[in-house]
All heavy atoms as a GROMACS GRO file, in nm:
protein
  645
    1MET      N    1   0.090  -0.123  -0.002
    1MET     CA    2  -0.002  -0.001   0.003
    1MET      C    3   0.089   0.129   0.002
    1MET      O    4   0.175   0.139   0.083
    1MET     CB    5  -0.088  -0.001   0.126
    1MET     CG    6  -0.163   0.125   0.143
    1MET     SD    7  -0.272   0.127   0.287
    1MET     CE    8  -0.413   0.049   0.226
    2PRO      N    9   0.066   0.218  -0.091
    2PRO     CA   10   0.145   0.336  -0.093
    2PRO      C   11   0.123   0.427   0.015
    2PRO      O   12   0.017   0.449   0.076
    2PRO     CB   13   0.098   0.406  -0.225
    2PRO     CG   14   0.017   0.301  -0.305
    2PRO     CD   15  -0.029   0.197  -0.192
    3VAL      N   16   0.237   0.513   0.049
    3VAL     CA   17   0.231   0.592   0.164
    3VAL      C   18   0.248   0.738   0.096
    3VAL      O   19   0.343   0.764   0.021
    3VAL     CB   20   0.340   0.588   0.254
    3VAL    CG1   21   0.338   0.683   0.377
    3VAL    CG2   22   0.331   0.450   0.327
    4LYS      N   23   0.156   0.830   0.123
    4LYS     CA   24   0.161   0.961   0.060
    4LYS      C   25   0.245   1.052   0.151
    4LYS      O   26   0.209   1.082   0.266
    4LYS     CB   27   0.022   1.021   0.046
    4LYS     CG   28  -0.056   0.959  -0.053
    4LYS     CD   29  -0.203   1.026  -0.053
    4LYS     CE   30  -0.295   0.962  -0.166
    4LYS     NZ   31  -0.417   1.027  -0.173
    5LEU      N   32   0.360   1.090   0.102
    5LEU     CA   33   0.458   1.177   0.178
    5LEU      C   34   0.424   1.333   0.162
    5LEU      O   35   0.454   1.401   0.247
    5LEU     CB   36   0.596   1.153   0.139
    5LEU     CG   37   0.642   1.009   0.153
    5LEU    CD1   38   0.783   1.002   0.122
    5LEU    CD2   39   0.628   0.956   0.298
    6ARG      N   40   0.344   1.366   0.068
    6ARG     CA   41   0.295   1.505   0.041
    6ARG      C   42   0.150   1.493   0.021
    6ARG      O   43   0.104   1.518  -0.087
    6ARG     CB   44   0.368   1.566  -0.067
    6ARG     CG   45   0.511   1.590  -0.046
    6ARG     CD   46   0.567   1.669  -0.176
    6ARG     NE   47   0.709   1.670  -0.173
    6ARG     CZ   48   0.793   1.640  -0.279
    6ARG    NH1   49   0.725   1.602  -0.387
    6ARG    NH2   50   0.921   1.651  -0.268
    7PRO      N   51   0.070   1.456   0.129
    7PRO     CA   52  -0.066   1.436   0.104
    7PRO      C   53  -0.151   1.558   0.066
    7PRO      O   54  -0.261   1.540  -0.002
    7PRO     CB   55  -0.122   1.394   0.231
    7PRO     CG   56  -0.022   1.434   0.333
    7PRO     CD   57   0.113   1.443   0.261
    8LEU      N   58  -0.100   1.684   0.085
    8LEU     CA   59  -0.177   1.801   0.060
    8LEU      C   60  -0.133   1.863  -0.067
    8LEU      O   61  -0.186   1.966  -0.114
    8LEU     CB   62  -0.167   1.896   0.156
    8LEU     CG   63  -0.219   1.857   0.307
    8LEU    CD1   64  -0.198   1.957   0.415
    8LEU    CD2   65  -0.359   1.812   0.301
    9SER      N   66  -0.040   1.805  -0.146
    9SER     CA   67   0.019   1.865  -0.268
    9SER      C   68  -0.062   1.812  -0.391
    9SER      O   69  -0.077   1.696  -0.410
    9SER     CB   70   0.160   1.811  -0.284
    9SER     OG   71   0.218   1.860  -0.403
   10ASP      N   72  -0.111   1.906  -0.453
   10ASP     CA   73  -0.198   1.881  -0.585
   10ASP      C   74  -0.097   1.852  -0.695
   10ASP      O   75  -0.129   1.767  -0.783
   10ASP     CB   76  -0.289   1.988  -0.612
   10ASP     CG   77  -0.411   2.003  -0.512
   10ASP    OD1   78  -0.443   1.894  -0.454
   10ASP    OD2   79  -0.454   2.116  -0.500
   11ASN      N   80   0.006   1.920  -0.697
   11ASN     CA   81   0.099   1.906  -0.808
   11ASN      C   82   0.203   1.799  -0.794
   11ASN      O   83   0.243   1.740  -0.893
   11ASN     CB   84   0.180   2.050  -0.823
   11ASN     CG   85   0.085   2.156  -0.865
   11ASN    OD1   86  -0.010   2.141  -0.919
   11ASN    ND2   87   0.131   2.285  -0.815
   12ASP      N   88   0.246   1.755  -0.678
   12ASP     CA   89   0.346   1.656  -0.660
   12ASP      C   90   0.323   1.580  -0.535
   12ASP      O   91   0.412   1.578  -0.438
   12ASP     CB   92   0.487   1.724  -0.672
   12ASP     CG   93   0.593   1.616  -0.677
   12ASP    OD1   94   0.570   1.506  -0.712
   12ASP    OD2   95   0.715   1.657  -0.648
   13PRO      N   96   0.212   1.507  -0.532
   13PRO     CA   97   0.192   1.417  -0.415
   13PRO      C   98   0.274   1.294  -0.414
   13PRO      O   99   0.224   1.187  -0.439
   13PRO     CB  100   0.038   1.387  -0.428
   13PRO     CG  101   0.017   1.380  -0.574
   13PRO     CD  102   0.108   1.482  -0.637
   14LEU      N  103   0.387   1.314  -0.352
   14LEU     CA  104   0.489   1.205  -0.360
   14LEU      C  105   0.442   1.086  -0.286
   14LEU      O  106   0.393   1.096  -0.168
   14LEU     CB  107   0.625   1.253  -0.293
   14LEU     CG  108   0.739   1.150  -0.287
   14LEU    CD1  109   0.772   1.099  -0.418
   14LEU    CD2  110   0.848   1.207  -0.218
   15GLN      N  111   0.432   0.970  -0.351
   15GLN     CA  112   0.408   0.835  -0.293
   15GLN      C  113   0.510   0.738  -0.295
   15GLN      O  114   0.570   0.737  -0.400
   15GLN     CB  115   0.280   0.791  -0.354
   15GLN     CG  116   0.146   0.865  -0.331
   15GLN     CD  117   0.044   0.800  -0.390
   15GLN    OE1  118   0.028   0.672  -0.394
   15GLN    NE2  119  -0.059   0.888  -0.449
   16ILE      N  120   0.531   0.653  -0.193
   16ILE     CA  121   0.634   0.546  -0.199
   16ILE      C  122   0.557   0.426  -0.153
   16ILE      O  123   0.455   0.428  -0.080
   16ILE     CB  124   0.753   0.583  -0.127
   16ILE    CG1  125   0.726   0.612   0.020
   16ILE    CG2  126   0.824   0.701  -0.186
   16ILE    CD1  127   0.857   0.618   0.112
   17GLU      N  128   0.611   0.318  -0.193
   17GLU     CA  129   0.554   0.183  -0.143
   17GLU      C  130   0.584   0.169   0.006
   17GLU      O  131   0.684   0.217   0.059
   17GLU     CB  132   0.614   0.066  -0.223
   17GLU     CG  133   0.556   0.062  -0.362
   17GLU     CD  134   0.408   0.063  -0.357
   17GLU    OE1  135   0.346  -0.023  -0.290
   17GLU    OE2  136   0.346   0.117  -0.456
   18SER      N  137   0.500   0.095   0.086
   18SER     CA  138   0.521   0.087   0.222
   18SER      C  139   0.645   0.014   0.261
   18SER      O  140   0.707   0.039   0.367
   18SER     CB  141   0.411   0.010   0.287
   18SER     OG  142   0.381  -0.119   0.225
   19GLY      N  143   0.704  -0.075   0.171
   19GLY     CA  144   0.827  -0.145   0.202
   19GLY      C  145   0.946  -0.048   0.194
   19GLY      O  146   1.027  -0.048   0.291
   20GLU      N  147   0.941   0.045   0.107
   20GLU     CA  148   1.048   0.150   0.095
   20GLU      C  149   1.023   0.244   0.204
   20GLU      O  150   1.140   0.277   0.272
   20GLU     CB  151   1.041   0.225  -0.024
   20GLU     CG  152   1.147   0.335  -0.056
   20GLU     CD  153   1.125   0.407  -0.180
   20GLU    OE1  154   1.041   0.379  -0.251
   20GLU    OE2  155   1.219   0.504  -0.197
   21TYR      N  156   0.907   0.285   0.254
   21TYR     CA  157   0.874   0.363   0.363
   21TYR      C  158   0.945   0.307   0.490
   21TYR      O  159   1.009   0.371   0.567
   21TYR     CB  160   0.729   0.382   0.382
   21TYR     CG  161   0.690   0.471   0.504
   21TYR    CD1  162   0.690   0.600   0.494
   21TYR    CD2  163   0.637   0.395   0.616
   21TYR    CE1  164   0.650   0.671   0.608
   21TYR    CE2  165   0.598   0.471   0.726
   21TYR     CZ  166   0.604   0.614   0.714
   21TYR     OH  167   0.562   0.684   0.826
   22ASP      N  168   0.918   0.181   0.509
   22ASP     CA  169   0.964   0.106   0.630
   22ASP      C  170   1.119   0.117   0.632
   22ASP      O  171   1.188   0.130   0.738
   22ASP     CB  172   0.920  -0.032   0.642
   22ASP     CG  173   0.768  -0.048   0.670
   22ASP    OD1  174   0.721   0.058   0.712
   22ASP    OD2  175   0.705  -0.153   0.630
   23LEU      N  176   1.189   0.086   0.514
   23LEU     CA  177   1.329   0.091   0.522
   23LEU      C  178   1.387   0.234   0.544
   23LEU      O  179   1.482   0.259   0.621
   23LEU     CB  180   1.377   0.056   0.386
   23LEU     CG  181   1.366  -0.097   0.347
   23LEU    CD1  182   1.404  -0.129   0.204
   23LEU    CD2  183   1.448  -0.187   0.437
   24LEU      N  184   1.322   0.332   0.497
   24LEU     CA  185   1.366   0.475   0.516
   24LEU      C  186   1.358   0.526   0.654
   24LEU      O  187   1.450   0.588   0.710
   24LEU     CB  188   1.290   0.572   0.423
   24LEU     CG  189   1.319   0.560   0.277
   24LEU    CD1  190   1.222   0.644   0.191
   24LEU    CD2  191   1.464   0.601   0.254
   25ILE      N  192   1.239   0.488   0.721
   25ILE     CA  193   1.224   0.534   0.871
   25ILE      C  194   1.304   0.455   0.954
   25ILE      O  195   1.332   0.508   1.074
   25ILE     CB  196   1.072   0.529   0.906
   25ILE    CG1  197   1.021   0.389   0.901
   25ILE    CG2  198   0.994   0.623   0.813
   25ILE    CD1  199   0.894   0.378   0.964
   26ALA      N  200   1.355   0.341   0.910
   26ALA     CA  201   1.455   0.261   1.007
   26ALA      C  202   1.607   0.299   0.993
   26ALA      O  203   1.674   0.259   1.075
   26ALA     CB  204   1.433   0.110   0.966
   27ARG      N  205   1.627   0.378   0.877
   27ARG     CA  206   1.768   0.414   0.868
   27ARG      C  207   1.822   0.500   0.992
   27ARG      O  208   1.758   0.598   1.027
   27ARG     CB  209   1.789   0.489   0.743
   27ARG     CG  210   1.772   0.408   0.627
   27ARG     CD  211   1.792   0.467   0.498
   27ARG     NE  212   1.932   0.493   0.480
   27ARG     CZ  213   1.994   0.562   0.384
   27ARG    NH1  214   1.924   0.618   0.292
   27ARG    NH2  215   2.125   0.578   0.383
   28ARG      N  216   1.944   0.468   1.026
   28ARG     CA  217   1.998   0.537   1.141
   28ARG      C  218   2.144   0.583   1.115
   28ARG      O  219   2.216   0.618   1.213
   28ARG     CB  220   1.996   0.443   1.271
   28ARG     CG  221   1.855   0.407   1.317
   28ARG     CD  222   1.856   0.348   1.452
   28ARG     NE  223   1.735   0.290   1.491
   28ARG     CZ  224   1.607   0.344   1.493
   28ARG    NH1  225   1.584   0.454   1.445
   28ARG    NH2  226   1.515   0.281   1.548
   29GLU      N  227   2.191   0.570   0.997
   29GLU     CA  228   2.320   0.609   0.964
   29GLU      C  229   2.338   0.760   0.993
   29GLU      O  230   2.275   0.849   0.948
   29GLU     CB  231   2.352   0.583   0.830
   29GLU     CG  232   2.352   0.434   0.775
   29GLU     CD  233   2.341   0.425   0.628
   29GLU    OE1  234   2.393   0.503   0.553
   29GLU    OE2  235   2.289   0.324   0.584
   30GLY      N  236   2.440   0.792   1.091
   30GLY     CA  237   2.449   0.916   1.123
   30GLY      C  238   2.350   0.975   1.232
   30GLY      O  239   2.345   1.079   1.265
   31GLY      N  240   2.273   0.888   1.280
   31GLY     CA  241   2.161   0.918   1.385
   31GLY      C  242   2.045   0.928   1.306
   31GLY      O  243   2.029   0.949   1.181
   32TRP      N  244   1.931   0.898   1.377
   32TRP     CA  245   1.795   0.887   1.312
   32TRP      C  246   1.754   1.015   1.252
   32TRP      O  247   1.692   1.018   1.137
   32TRP     CB  248   1.692   0.842   1.410
   32TRP     CG  249   1.549   0.809   1.354
   32TRP    CD1  250   1.527   0.687   1.296
   32TRP    CD2  251   1.453   0.897   1.332
   32TRP    NE1  252   1.406   0.691   1.245
   32TRP    CE2  253   1.348   0.823   1.263
   32TRP    CE3  254   1.418   1.029   1.361
   32TRP    CZ2  255   1.221   0.874   1.221
   32TRP    CZ3  256   1.302   1.084   1.322
   32TRP    CH2  257   1.200   1.000   1.261
   33SER      N  258   1.797   1.129   1.308
   33SER     CA  259   1.759   1.255   1.240
   33SER      C  260   1.841   1.296   1.118
   33SER      O  261   1.816   1.395   1.045
   33SER     CB  262   1.768   1.376   1.351
   33SER     OG  263   1.693   1.348   1.453
   34HIS      N  264   1.943   1.211   1.082
   34HIS     CA  265   2.017   1.241   0.961
   34HIS      C  266   1.955   1.176   0.848
   34HIS      O  267   1.924   1.065   0.851
   34HIS     CB  268   2.162   1.193   0.984
   34HIS     CG  269   2.241   1.199   0.851
   34HIS    ND1  270   2.296   1.307   0.807
   34HIS    CD2  271   2.279   1.113   0.762
   34HIS    CE1  272   2.360   1.299   0.697
   34HIS    NE2  273   2.349   1.174   0.658
   35CYS      N  274   1.934   1.249   0.739
   35CYS     CA  275   1.872   1.200   0.626
   35CYS      C  276   1.959   1.223   0.509
   35CYS      O  277   2.014   1.336   0.477
   35CYS     CB  278   1.736   1.270   0.598
   35CYS     SG  279   1.619   1.255   0.735
   36SER      N  280   1.969   1.132   0.419
   36SER     CA  281   2.065   1.128   0.303
   36SER      C  282   1.976   1.182   0.169
   36SER      O  283   2.035   1.195   0.074
   36SER     CB  284   2.134   0.992   0.283
   36SER     OG  285   2.040   0.902   0.251
   37SER      N  286   1.850   1.182   0.184
   37SER     CA  287   1.772   1.218   0.076
   37SER      C  288   1.643   1.297   0.114
   37SER      O  289   1.606   1.286   0.224
   37SER     CB  290   1.732   1.101  -0.014
   37SER     OG  291   1.634   1.019   0.044
   38GLU      N  292   1.584   1.366   0.023
   38GLU     CA  293   1.458   1.434   0.058
   38GLU      C  294   1.337   1.333   0.085
   38GLU      O  295   1.258   1.353   0.178
   38GLU     CB  296   1.413   1.530  -0.052
   38GLU     CG  297   1.284   1.607  -0.024
   38GLU     CD  298   1.249   1.700  -0.134
   38GLU    OE1  299   1.311   1.696  -0.241
   38GLU    OE2  300   1.151   1.788  -0.101
   39THR      N  301   1.346   1.221   0.014
   39THR     CA  302   1.244   1.119   0.035
   39THR      C  303   1.255   1.063   0.178
   39THR      O  304   1.156   1.041   0.247
   39THR     CB  305   1.253   1.012  -0.073
   39THR    OG1  306   1.257   1.084  -0.196
   39THR    CG2  307   1.148   0.908  -0.050
   40GLU      N  308   1.384   1.040   0.214
   40GLU     CA  309   1.402   0.987   0.361
   40GLU      C  310   1.349   1.085   0.463
   40GLU      O  311   1.278   1.052   0.554
   40GLU     CB  312   1.540   0.953   0.379
   40GLU     CG  313   1.573   0.894   0.516
   40GLU     CD  314   1.722   0.869   0.542
   40GLU    OE1  315   1.808   0.887   0.458
   40GLU    OE2  316   1.744   0.839   0.661
   41TRP      N  317   1.380   1.215   0.442
   41TRP     CA  318   1.346   1.323   0.522
   41TRP      C  319   1.194   1.332   0.532
   41TRP      O  320   1.131   1.344   0.642
   41TRP     CB  321   1.400   1.453   0.476
   41TRP     CG  322   1.376   1.570   0.565
   41TRP    CD1  323   1.418   1.595   0.687
   41TRP    CD2  324   1.294   1.689   0.527
   41TRP    NE1  325   1.360   1.719   0.737
   41TRP    CE2  326   1.296   1.767   0.634
   41TRP    CE3  327   1.217   1.718   0.417
   41TRP    CZ2  328   1.222   1.892   0.630
   41TRP    CZ3  329   1.161   1.839   0.397
   41TRP    CH2  330   1.160   1.922   0.518
   42LEU      N  331   1.126   1.327   0.415
   42LEU     CA  332   0.978   1.335   0.420
   42LEU      C  333   0.918   1.210   0.480
   42LEU      O  334   0.806   1.218   0.547
   42LEU     CB  335   0.926   1.345   0.270
   42LEU     CG  336   0.953   1.481   0.207
   42LEU    CD1  337   0.920   1.476   0.059
   42LEU    CD2  338   0.871   1.597   0.269
   43ALA      N  339   0.981   1.104   0.467
   43ALA     CA  340   0.924   0.980   0.515
   43ALA      C  341   0.925   0.987   0.676
   43ALA      O  342   0.839   0.949   0.752
   43ALA     CB  343   1.003   0.860   0.481
   44LYS      N  344   1.046   1.044   0.729
   44LYS     CA  345   1.059   1.042   0.879
   44LYS      C  346   0.968   1.154   0.938
   44LYS      O  347   0.913   1.134   1.038
   44LYS     CB  348   1.207   1.074   0.905
   44LYS     CG  349   1.287   0.945   0.888
   44LYS     CD  350   1.443   0.966   0.915
   44LYS     CE  351   1.510   0.837   0.902
   44LYS     NZ  352   1.659   0.855   0.926
   45LEU      N  353   0.948   1.264   0.858
   45LEU     CA  354   0.850   1.362   0.910
   45LEU      C  355   0.710   1.303   0.911
   45LEU      O  356   0.635   1.320   1.006
   45LEU     CB  357   0.857   1.487   0.810
   45LEU     CG  358   0.954   1.582   0.829
   45LEU    CD1  359   0.948   1.695   0.725
   45LEU    CD2  360   0.954   1.659   0.968
   46HIS      N  361   0.680   1.228   0.815
   46HIS     CA  362   0.543   1.163   0.806
   46HIS      C  363   0.526   1.060   0.914
   46HIS      O  364   0.418   1.065   0.986
   46HIS     CB  365   0.538   1.085   0.674
   46HIS     CG  366   0.407   1.014   0.658
   46HIS    ND1  367   0.376   0.888   0.702
   46HIS    CD2  368   0.290   1.056   0.595
   46HIS    CE1  369   0.262   0.848   0.681
   46HIS    NE2  370   0.201   0.944   0.614
   47TYR      N  371   0.638   0.992   0.950
   47TYR     CA  372   0.640   0.892   1.054
   47TYR      C  373   0.608   0.964   1.197
   47TYR      O  374   0.528   0.918   1.275
   47TYR     CB  375   0.766   0.822   1.063
   47TYR     CG  376   0.784   0.721   1.176
   47TYR    CD1  377   0.706   0.589   1.172
   47TYR    CD2  378   0.874   0.748   1.279
   47TYR    CE1  379   0.738   0.507   1.274
   47TYR    CE2  380   0.884   0.657   1.381
   47TYR     CZ  381   0.819   0.544   1.379
   47TYR     OH  382   0.847   0.446   1.492
   48LEU      N  383   0.676   1.076   1.213
   48LEU     CA  384   0.662   1.142   1.338
   48LEU      C  385   0.534   1.212   1.346
   48LEU      O  386   0.464   1.196   1.462
   48LEU     CB  387   0.765   1.262   1.362
   48LEU     CG  388   0.912   1.227   1.379
   48LEU    CD1  389   0.991   1.350   1.374
   48LEU    CD2  390   0.930   1.152   1.509
   49ARG      N  391   0.475   1.255   1.252
   49ARG     CA  392   0.335   1.312   1.245
   49ARG      C  393   0.223   1.219   1.264
   49ARG      O  394   0.135   1.236   1.336
   49ARG     CB  395   0.314   1.404   1.128
   49ARG     CG  396   0.418   1.521   1.126
   49ARG     CD  397   0.409   1.600   0.996
   49ARG     NE  398   0.492   1.725   1.021
   49ARG     CZ  399   0.545   1.794   0.914
   49ARG    NH1  400   0.505   1.768   0.798
   49ARG    NH2  401   0.623   1.897   0.932
   50GLN      N  402   0.251   1.092   1.209
   50GLN     CA  403   0.162   0.995   1.237
   50GLN      C  404   0.162   0.934   1.381
   50GLN      O  405   0.059   0.912   1.444
   50GLN     CB  406   0.188   0.868   1.136
   50GLN     CG  407   0.142   0.897   0.996
   50GLN     CD  408   0.000   0.903   0.986
   50GLN    OE1  409  -0.048   1.026   0.957
   50GLN    NE2  410  -0.080   0.815   1.016
   51GLY      N  411   0.277   0.937   1.443
   51GLY     CA  412   0.302   0.901   1.571
   51GLY      C  413   0.228   0.999   1.670
   51GLY      O  414   0.162   0.950   1.767
   52LEU      N  415   0.235   1.125   1.638
   52LEU     CA  416   0.160   1.217   1.720
   52LEU      C  417   0.009   1.206   1.697
   52LEU      O  418  -0.065   1.208   1.802
   52LEU     CB  419   0.200   1.370   1.669
   52LEU     CG  420   0.129   1.479   1.748
   52LEU    CD1  421   0.165   1.485   1.897
   52LEU    CD2  422   0.164   1.619   1.687
   53LYS      N  423  -0.035   1.191   1.579
   53LYS     CA  424  -0.173   1.177   1.550
   53LYS      C  425  -0.228   1.070   1.611
   53LYS      O  426  -0.352   1.070   1.659
   53LYS     CB  427  -0.193   1.174   1.391
   53LYS     CG  428  -0.334   1.160   1.354
   53LYS     CD  429  -0.340   1.159   1.192
   53LYS     CE  430  -0.482   1.155   1.155
   53LYS     NZ  431  -0.480   1.153   1.000
   54THR      N  432  -0.160   0.940   1.622
   54THR     CA  433  -0.221   0.820   1.679
   54THR      C  434  -0.193   0.805   1.821
   54THR      O  435  -0.234   0.719   1.895
   54THR     CB  436  -0.152   0.704   1.605
   54THR    OG1  437  -0.013   0.704   1.630
   54THR    CG2  438  -0.189   0.692   1.459
   55GLY      N  439  -0.123   0.916   1.894
   55GLY     CA  440  -0.098   0.920   2.038
   55GLY      C  441   0.018   0.830   2.078
   55GLY      O  442   0.035   0.809   2.201
   56LYS      N  443   0.107   0.787   1.982
   56LYS     CA  444   0.225   0.718   2.022
   56LYS      C  445   0.329   0.807   2.065
   56LYS      O  446   0.431   0.768   2.136
   56LYS     CB  447   0.282   0.636   1.892
   56LYS     CG  448   0.180   0.534   1.853
   56LYS     CD  449   0.236   0.446   1.736
   56LYS     CE  450   0.148   0.335   1.697
   56LYS     NZ  451   0.184   0.261   1.578
   57LEU      N  452   0.321   0.937   2.037
   57LEU     CA  453   0.418   1.034   2.081
   57LEU      C  454   0.355   1.146   2.157
   57LEU      O  455   0.251   1.193   2.117
   57LEU     CB  456   0.490   1.098   1.961
   57LEU     CG  457   0.614   1.023   1.886
   57LEU    CD1  458   0.658   1.103   1.785
   57LEU    CD2  459   0.721   1.031   2.008
   58GLU      N  460   0.405   1.184   2.261
   58GLU     CA  461   0.359   1.307   2.334
   58GLU      C  462   0.398   1.433   2.257
   58GLU      O  463   0.496   1.429   2.186
   58GLU     CB  464   0.416   1.316   2.468
   58GLU     CG  465   0.391   1.195   2.565
   58GLU     CD  466   0.247   1.203   2.620
   58GLU    OE1  467   0.206   1.316   2.631
   58GLU    OE2  468   0.184   1.105   2.638
   59ARG      N  469   0.320   1.533   2.277
   59ARG     CA  470   0.347   1.658   2.203
   59ARG      C  471   0.498   1.718   2.217
   59ARG      O  472   0.566   1.751   2.130
   59ARG     CB  473   0.248   1.771   2.241
   59ARG     CG  474   0.283   1.918   2.187
   59ARG     CD  475   0.266   1.934   2.058
   59ARG     NE  476   0.132   1.926   1.998
   59ARG     CZ  477   0.111   1.929   1.887
   59ARG    NH1  478   0.188   1.969   1.787
   59ARG    NH2  479  -0.017   1.907   1.820
   60ALA      N  480   0.550   1.718   2.341
   60ALA     CA  481   0.680   1.761   2.362
   60ALA      C  482   0.796   1.674   2.295
   60ALA      O  483   0.883   1.731   2.233
   60ALA     CB  484   0.712   1.771   2.514
   61ALA      N  485   0.771   1.545   2.295
   61ALA     CA  486   0.864   1.448   2.232
   61ALA      C  487   0.863   1.476   2.077
   61ALA      O  488   0.957   1.482   2.022
   61ALA     CB  489   0.841   1.308   2.264
   62PHE      N  490   0.739   1.488   2.029
   62PHE     CA  491   0.714   1.499   1.895
   62PHE      C  492   0.795   1.642   1.844
   62PHE      O  493   0.860   1.647   1.743
   62PHE     CB  494   0.574   1.522   1.857
   62PHE     CG  495   0.549   1.580   1.713
   62PHE    CD1  496   0.558   1.512   1.592
   62PHE    CD2  497   0.514   1.712   1.713
   62PHE    CE1  498   0.544   1.569   1.476
   62PHE    CE2  499   0.482   1.768   1.574
   62PHE     CZ  500   0.504   1.692   1.468
   63GLU      N  501   0.767   1.755   1.919
   63GLU     CA  502   0.826   1.878   1.884
   63GLU      C  503   0.987   1.874   1.897
   63GLU      O  504   1.048   1.921   1.802
   63GLU     CB  505   0.767   1.985   1.969
   63GLU     CG  506   0.629   2.015   1.940
   63GLU     CD  507   0.568   2.123   2.038
   63GLU    OE1  508   0.634   2.162   2.136
   63GLU    OE2  509   0.448   2.157   2.016
   64GLU      N  510   1.034   1.809   1.991
   64GLU     CA  511   1.184   1.791   1.987
   64GLU      C  512   1.238   1.717   1.876
   64GLU      O  513   1.326   1.748   1.808
   64GLU     CB  514   1.228   1.731   2.127
   64GLU     CG  515   1.367   1.699   2.129
   64GLU     CD  516   1.460   1.812   2.121
   64GLU    OE1  517   1.420   1.926   2.154
   64GLU    OE2  518   1.586   1.802   2.086
   65ARG      N  519   1.178   1.608   1.845
   65ARG     CA  520   1.223   1.515   1.727
   65ARG      C  521   1.207   1.575   1.594
   65ARG      O  522   1.289   1.575   1.506
   65ARG     CB  523   1.151   1.379   1.737
   65ARG     CG  524   1.198   1.304   1.858
   65ARG     CD  525   1.126   1.170   1.862
   65ARG     NE  526   1.169   1.109   1.992
   65ARG     CZ  527   1.106   0.992   2.033
   65ARG    NH1  528   1.005   0.937   1.965
   65ARG    NH2  529   1.138   0.950   2.145
   66GLU      N  530   1.101   1.651   1.590
   66GLU     CA  531   1.058   1.719   1.457
   66GLU      C  532   1.171   1.838   1.435
   66GLU      O  533   1.220   1.848   1.323
   66GLU     CB  534   0.926   1.778   1.448
   66GLU     CG  535   0.896   1.836   1.318
   66GLU     CD  536   0.757   1.907   1.306
   66GLU    OE1  537   0.722   1.996   1.408
   66GLU    OE2  538   0.683   1.881   1.215
   67ARG      N  539   1.193   1.910   1.547
   67ARG     CA  540   1.293   2.020   1.539
   67ARG      C  541   1.431   1.961   1.497
   67ARG      O  542   1.491   2.021   1.404
   67ARG     CB  543   1.304   2.084   1.673
   67ARG     CG  544   1.400   2.199   1.673
   67ARG     CD  545   1.424   2.262   1.817
   67ARG     NE  546   1.493   2.158   1.899
   67ARG     CZ  547   1.617   2.116   1.893
   67ARG    NH1  548   1.701   2.162   1.807
   67ARG    NH2  549   1.659   2.032   1.978
   68ARG      N  550   1.476   1.852   1.559
   68ARG     CA  551   1.602   1.791   1.517
   68ARG      C  552   1.608   1.755   1.372
   68ARG      O  553   1.705   1.771   1.301
   68ARG     CB  554   1.636   1.673   1.611
   68ARG     CG  555   1.682   1.718   1.740
   68ARG     CD  556   1.755   1.604   1.823
   68ARG     NE  557   1.644   1.489   1.821
   68ARG     CZ  558   1.619   1.422   1.923
   68ARG    NH1  559   1.675   1.450   2.042
   68ARG    NH2  560   1.533   1.320   1.917
   69LEU      N  561   1.496   1.693   1.330
   69LEU     CA  562   1.498   1.641   1.181
   69LEU      C  563   1.494   1.757   1.096
   69LEU      O  564   1.579   1.772   1.001
   69LEU     CB  565   1.355   1.567   1.177
   69LEU     CG  566   1.351   1.480   1.047
   69LEU    CD1  567   1.459   1.376   1.038
   69LEU    CD2  568   1.214   1.408   1.046
   70VAL      N  569   1.423   1.871   1.119
   70VAL     CA  570   1.416   1.987   1.035
   70VAL      C  571   1.548   2.053   1.033
   70VAL      O  572   1.603   2.102   0.928
   70VAL     CB  573   1.299   2.083   1.064
   70VAL    CG1  574   1.301   2.207   0.989
   70VAL    CG2  575   1.165   2.006   1.041
   71GLU      N  576   1.606   2.081   1.147
   71GLU     CA  577   1.742   2.151   1.165
   71GLU      C  578   1.845   2.078   1.098
   71GLU      O  579   1.927   2.140   1.015
   71GLU     CB  580   1.777   2.173   1.309
   71GLU     CG  581   1.690   2.284   1.370
   71GLU     CD  582   1.736   2.296   1.521
   71GLU    OE1  583   1.813   2.222   1.579
   71GLU    OE2  584   1.694   2.401   1.586
   72GLY      N  585   1.847   1.938   1.108
   72GLY     CA  586   1.945   1.859   1.036
   72GLY      C  587   1.944   1.871   0.887
   72GLY      O  588   2.032   1.890   0.815
   73TRP      N  589   1.813   1.879   0.842
   73TRP     CA  590   1.791   1.894   0.696
   73TRP      C  591   1.836   2.024   0.634
   73TRP      O  592   1.896   2.044   0.545
   73TRP     CB  593   1.646   1.853   0.658
   73TRP     CG  594   1.625   1.862   0.504
   73TRP    CD1  595   1.547   1.955   0.443
   73TRP    CD2  596   1.677   1.758   0.424
   73TRP    NE1  597   1.561   1.915   0.309
   73TRP    CE2  598   1.627   1.808   0.294
   73TRP    CE3  599   1.752   1.649   0.420
   73TRP    CZ2  600   1.659   1.730   0.170
   73TRP    CZ3  601   1.782   1.577   0.308
   73TRP    CH2  602   1.739   1.617   0.186
   74LEU      N  603   1.802   2.133   0.721
   74LEU     CA  604   1.826   2.261   0.667
   74LEU      C  605   1.986   2.289   0.684
   74LEU      O  606   2.039   2.357   0.599
   74LEU     CB  607   1.764   2.375   0.768
   74LEU     CG  608   1.615   2.378   0.736
   74LEU    CD1  609   1.542   2.475   0.842
   74LEU    CD2  610   1.572   2.416   0.610
   75LYS      N  611   2.054   2.228   0.781
   75LYS     CA  612   2.200   2.245   0.787
   75LYS      C  613   2.270   2.187   0.660
   75LYS      O  614   2.359   2.241   0.616
   75LYS     CB  615   2.250   2.187   0.908
   75LYS     CG  616   2.223   2.270   1.033
   75LYS     CD  617   2.268   2.190   1.164
   75LYS     CE  618   2.243   2.285   1.280
   75LYS     NZ  619   2.285   2.217   1.406
   76ARG      N  620   2.207   2.073   0.616
   76ARG     CA  621   2.258   2.008   0.501
   76ARG      C  622   2.240   2.088   0.370
   76ARG      O  623   2.328   2.082   0.286
   76ARG     CB  624   2.171   1.874   0.476
   76ARG     CG  625   2.223   1.796   0.370
   76ARG     CD  626   2.152   1.654   0.363
   76ARG     NE  627   2.202   1.575   0.256
   76ARG     CZ  628   2.148   1.553   0.142
   76ARG    NH1  629   2.026   1.605   0.114
   76ARG    NH2  630   2.196   1.472   0.054
   77LEU      N  631   2.139   2.176   0.371
   77LEU     CA  632   2.114   2.259   0.258
   77LEU      C  633   2.187   2.393   0.248
   77LEU      O  634   2.208   2.446   0.134
   77LEU     CB  635   1.965   2.290   0.242
   77LEU     CG  636   1.869   2.176   0.221
   77LEU    CD1  637   1.731   2.220   0.224
   77LEU    CD2  638   1.903   2.097   0.098
   78VAL      N  639   2.252   2.425   0.357
   78VAL     CA  640   2.322   2.552   0.368
   78VAL      C  641   2.465   2.532   0.321
   78VAL      O  642   2.530   2.441   0.352
   78VAL     CB  643   2.311   2.613   0.529
   78VAL    CG1  644   2.387   2.739   0.508
   78VAL    CG2  645   2.166   2.630   0.555
   0.00000   0.00000   0.00000
């Protein structure tokens, strides 16, 4: 079953297969918050947001992990 990584995008609603999604969210090379591709970064953001939505993550833990993920990605781009 495909996972929509950009569910609100009309122009480019990136979807990947659930097997690829599982592999991407499990990658820990350089730490879980390190991402080697935009697809990996989007998959991990999706994973965190689903965790918050389903109650698997508390708001504070979600915000900290999301912040680390976003900061790590932005540092890579600078």
